[in-house]
N, C-alpha and C positions, 0 to 999 in steps of 0.2 A: 887971815894965809893967804894967800895967791893961788889959785885953780895953777889948775899942769895943763899945760898945751899937749893936744892932741899926738902929738908925737913922743913925749915921753907916755902916753898911756900904752900905744903900739910897744914902745921898748920893753916897759914894764908885763907886757899879755908875753910878748916873746921869749925876754929871757922865763918866768913862771913857765911857760909849755916844755922851755928846754929843758927846764932844771927837772918839773918831774917826766917828760921823759927820760933821761940819764936818768933819773930816780931807779924810776919799773924798768931800765934795760938793766940797772945793775943788780935791781932784786931778781931779776928774773933769771940771769946768770949765774951769779956767786949761790944762789937754793942748791946745795946737793947734799940728797937722800945718803941715810949712814945704812951703808950695808956692809953686814955682819954675814959672812963667811964664814961661822961657826960649823961644830956640823951638829949641834941645836941644829939648827935650820935643815940640816941636809934628813932629818931621821922625822920626815913628816908623815904621820902615822894614819890610814886610809880607811875608814870604817866602808862595807860595802851590806849595805841594807838591803834585806830580800823581803818584800810584801810577799804575808801568805793570807792571800783572798779567800 
């Protein structure tokens, strides 16, 4: 099997690097949190703790 020329290694490196960057950008900007604006989330109970020393 013939060896690849250095220019081919450079183009492969650039193609894989660009693919990695595009994939990471896509995952970063396409991720969305589930925002639940239900009445259940609005009823947060807060307990005050009074310590008696």
